N, C-alpha and C positions, 0 to 999 in steps of 0.2 A: 504493500500500500504506500509506503514512504520510501523515498530514495535515500534518506539519511537515517542513521541510527540515533533515535531520539534519546535513548538511555545513555549512550556514549556522550552525547552532547550535554545532557544534564550533569553527568559525572565530570566532564571537562570544565563545566562552569562551577563546580563545587556545590551542586545542589542535592547531592544524595548523601544522607546520613546512614540510613538502613535501607536494605532492599532484599526481597526474597526471590530466589530462583532467577537471578538476573539474566542469564542466558536465555531461559525459556520466555521470560517476559519481553526481552528485547526482540526475539524472533517473532513473538505473537504480534506485537504492535507494528512491526515492519510489514507484516503480511495481512493484517486485518484491522478494521476499525473497531476499537474497543470502547466500552463505557467505563468511566472511572468516577470516583466521588471523593469529596472532602466534606467533613462536617464542621459546622460552626454553631456553638451554643450561644444564644443571646443572653449574656450575663450583664449587658449594659446596652445603652441605646446606640452604641457605635462599635464597630471593629477598630482595632488599633494597629500600629505598625507591625506588631508581632504576627498579625494575620496576613501580612503582605506576601510572604514567600509562598505559602500554600496557594493563595489566589493566583499569583503570577505563574506558578507551576501548572495550575489548571489551564491557564490561558495558553501556555506553551503546548500542552497536549492538544488543545482545540485547534491551534494554528497548524499542528501536524496532522489534523484530520480526525481526531478522536472526539467522543462526546463527553463533556464534563457535566457531572451532576453535583449540584451544591445542596447539601442537606442541612437545613436549619433545625437545630435541636429544640423545638418548642416543648417537647416532652422531657428530654434528658436534662435540659437546663433547670427543670424543677428539682432535680436531684443534685446536680453539681459534680463535675469531674474532680476526683481527689488527686489526680496525677501530679506529684511533686509539689502539692500545696502544703504549706506549713500547718494550716488548721482548716477545720471544716468551714465551707462557705456558708454565708447567711442565706437562708432560703428567700427567694424572690416570689412575688405574688403572680398569679396567673395573668392579672391585668397588666402588670409591668412587662411580663415576658411577651404577651401578645403585641404590645406597643413596640417593644424593642425588635421583635421578629419582623414587623413591617418595615421599620427603619433600616435594619441590617439587610433585608432582602433587596431594598432599593440600592444600597451601597454595592452589594455584590453584583447587581445587574450591570453596573458600569464597567466591570472588568471582563465580562464574557459576552459572546454574541448569542442571543436567544432566537435568532431568525436567520440561520445560514444553511438551512437544508438538513441533511442527514446527521450532521454533527452539531446541531443546535444545542445549546446548553439547556439544562433543565433545573428548575428550582423546586425542591420538595421540603416538606415539614414532617418530622417523624411523629408528630402527634396524630397523623393519619392512621398509623397502625397501633400506636401505644394507647390511644384513647379507647380502643375497642378490645384490648387484650384482657384475657382472663388470668388472674394471678396463679391459679392452680395449673392452668395449661402452660403458662410460662415456666413455672418451676419444673414441670414434667418434661416439657419439650425442649427447654433450653438449659435449665439448671443442671440437669442430670449429666450433661456432657462436660461439666467443669469440675475439676478437683480443687477443693479448698486449699490443699497444700500448695498447688501451683499458683493459685491466686494470691495467697499470702506472701509467697516468695517473689512476686513481681516487685521490681525496684520501687515503683511509685507507692505501693502499699507498705512494703517493708520499712521504708524510711519513716512512715508515720507510726507504725505499731511498735517500733523499737525505741521510740522516745517516751520516757516515763510521764512527761507532762502533756502528752498528746494522746493519740489513739485514733481510731477510725470507726465511724458508726456503720451499722449494717446498711443504712441508706446509701452512703457513699461507696461502701464496699460493693454494692450491687451495680454500680454504674458500669463497670467493666462488661457485665452481661448485657446491659441495655445497648451499649454501642456495638457489641458483637452481633446482637439481633438486628440492628440497623443494617449491617453489612449483609447478613443473611437474607433479609427481605429485599434489599436492593439487588442482590445477585439473583434471587428467585423471580422478582417481578420486572426488573429492568436490565438483567443480564450484565450487571456490574461485575468486573473481574479484578479491579484494582482500587484499593483505598490509599489515599495519600494524606499526610498530615505532618505536624511538627514532630521532632524527635521524641518529645515527651509523650507522644501518642502511640509509641511502638507497642507497648503492652496491650492497649485496647485494640489496635489493628491486628495483632497476633491472635487475640481471642476471637475476633471475627473470622479470620482464616481458619482457625481451629474448628469453630462451629460449622462452617460451611463444609469443611472436609469431612467431619463426622456425620453430619446429617444428609448432605447432598452428594458426597463423594466427588466433589469438583475441585479443580485446582484454581485457586485465586491468589492474588499477589498483594504485597504491601510495599509502600515506599514512603520514607520520611525525609523531610528537608531539615537542615541543621537548625538547632536553636542557637541564636546569637547572644553572646554575653559580652558586655562592655568590660573594659579593663578595670573599672571600679567594682566589678562584680554584679552590677545591676543588669537586669534583663534589658535586651535591646528594645528601645522605644520608651523606656522609663527615664525620666530626668528628675532632678531635684524638685522641679516645679510640677511634676506629675507625668501622666501618660500622654504620649503623642497619638492622638486619635485620627481616624480617617475622615470623620465628619467635620466639615468646615465650621460648623456651629460650636464644636467643642475644642478644636484646635484650628486656628486660622491658617489658610494657605501660606501666609508669610512665616508664621512660626514653624510650620511643617517644613518649609524650605530651609529655614535657618537651622533646624535640627540636622539636616543633611550637610549643611555647610560647616557644621561644628564637629563632625565625626573625626575620629583619629586618622591621621594621615595613612597609617599602614592598612586601613580598611578600604580606601577609596577604590582601588582596582578590583578587589574582591567583590565589593558591593556593585560595581558596574557590571560584573559578570552575573551575579545572582538576581539583582533587582531590575535590570534593564534588558532590552532585546538588541542592544548594540553587539555587533559581531566581535568575537573574541580577538580576531586579527587586529581590529581597530583599537580595542582595549589594550592589547599587548604593545602596540605602537605608542600609545599614550604613556604607558608605564615606563617604557624605555627612555622617555624624555622627561621623567618626573623631576630630575634634578636641575633642569634648565629653568632659570629665572623663576617665574611664578606658576610653572606648569601644574603643580599639585593643586594650587588654588583654582586654576582654570578647570581642572578635571573634577574638583569637588562641585564647582558650579555646574558643570556639564551633567554630573550625576544628579544634583539637586533639581535641575530643570527637568530632566527626563522623568524623575519619579513624581515631581509635583504635577506635571502635565498628565501623567498616567492616572493619578488619584483625583486631581481636582479640575483637570481640563485646561484648555488653552487660554480661556479668558482669565481664569484665576492666576495662571502663570504670568500673563502679561501684567496683571495687577501687582504681583510679587516683584516683578522686574522694575516696575515704576517706583515701588516703595524702596527697593534696594538702591536704585539710582538716586533717589531723594535723600536717603539717610547717609549713604556712604560715598556718593560721588557728587553731592550738592546740586543735582539736576532737579530743579523745581518746575520745569516747564510742562511736564506730562502728568504730574500727580493729579489724582482725581479725589473728589470728596469722599467717595466710597472707600478709597484706600485708607483713609484715616480711621474708618470704622474697624478695619482689620488691626491697625496699630493700637486702637483703644482696647480691643478685645484681649489681646495677649502679646502684642508685639513689643511694646515699650510701656513703662509706667506712665500714668496720667493722673492729673488732678482736675477737678471741676472748680472753676473760679467764676465769681461774679465781677469783682473789682480787684485790681492789683495795682499797687502804687508804682513799683519799680522792679527792675530786673533782679536786684540783690534779694529782695523779698521772695521772688519767684524761685530763685536758685535754692534758697533755704527750704521753702515749702515743698519743693520737688526732691529734696535730699541730694541734689547735685552739689550742694555746699552745706557745711555743718553750721555755719554762722554767717552773718552779714560781713564780718571782717574777712573771712575766707572767700566769700563771694566777691568782694571788692578786689582782693588780690588776684583771683582767677580772671576777672574781667581785665584788669591792668596787664596781666601776663598774656593776654590774647588767647585765652583758652575757651572762651564762651562764644556761642553762635546763637542767633535767633533766625529761624527759618533758613539755615545754612549760611547766613551772613555773619562774619566776625563782628563782635561788638567790643569796642575799646574803652568805653566809659559807661557809667551807670545809665540806664535807659528807662524812660517812662513809657509804658505800653499805650498804644493807640490803635485805632481801627485798621491801619495799614499792616499791623502785625498779625492780624487775624485772617488766616487763609480760609477762604469760603465763608468768612465772617464768623468762624467757629473755632479754629485751631491755630495754636502757636507751638512750634517745635523749638525746644531748648536743647542745646548740645554742649557737653563738656568734652573737649577733645573729639576723637573720631568715633568712639564706641559707646559713650554714655549719653543717653537721650531721655527726654521726658516731654510729655505733651500737656499743654494747657488747653482745656476745653472750656470755652466761654459760653 
């Protein structure tokens, strides 16, 4: 079916953490269109950066001609996946989960093509089958195929039960069986032969393959993408100020873009391989030039622009570029009023003001200076700008300082900014 070896390409890009029967799977997808799936539990109103790799991997399979199925865990999210969690999740209400499911479904729809013929993507919710299941039938038809000894020894569970201050409830312990049943149903009703997910899902994926093999005597496959950990030990996509979400209402496109601009230098080319569709040959050429002048910064920008457009679209990327030009290159000509709403949201600190006597007072109120004396010295030393223009003496604010009649940008040096909202 395909002229190239997709599995080999995924491996070359560093996108495979675990895989079963690699040779068989590789041969299968080269000769036949397959259906594969990845599940996402709606535990919040938005997906976050940690969900990007599985979504992008689904897209790679679809581009290669295969049918991706996204399973939203409307039922399993009521239980909560214990995989490598420090403590039990707080249960969410049905009402919240239904709202989150709707929002997440819209997000997912922007990554895949749902109208492209035989390999059109499909979006399902596992409450379709779990809402009608009988507990006794489930225990007889599913539970009997699983050994408690094996389940306890899975790394995700073992980590919890060996901690004296923790433990795991039967509710969470049963999650493994629920996800296994998802794979079984999808294989039976939609001919799904491959499940993908993050590396922390390997135990759950293995259970699904085990159930299908025992009940249906069929060969199915599992593939996981790497979990990314930052050098400070935090999960990728987590910052000191919180999670980087895919929803523009929770994390602005500008902050999303800046997250990628601030990644560690050693990750730039690896991330270009796993998060973008740029050819490896081009990425390698860029990496060979990384020590030339500001090449690494240019390549971070290249990465950030690619991913921002993928997640937020071209229009939002253009807004991000206008904001970046305004803040860092003092280009005020193209900035739009809507761009300031992004900055207010989470881009830079801001304060609301009605009246302001002078610049020194503003610098103290915005914490750009600790005192009027320090503010005065900063102004004298040519460190302060109003709307990108250097100010060399104390300044009384007037209407000309208010961009769009509403906003004034204060800057200390090149990187410290604050917004006055009139």
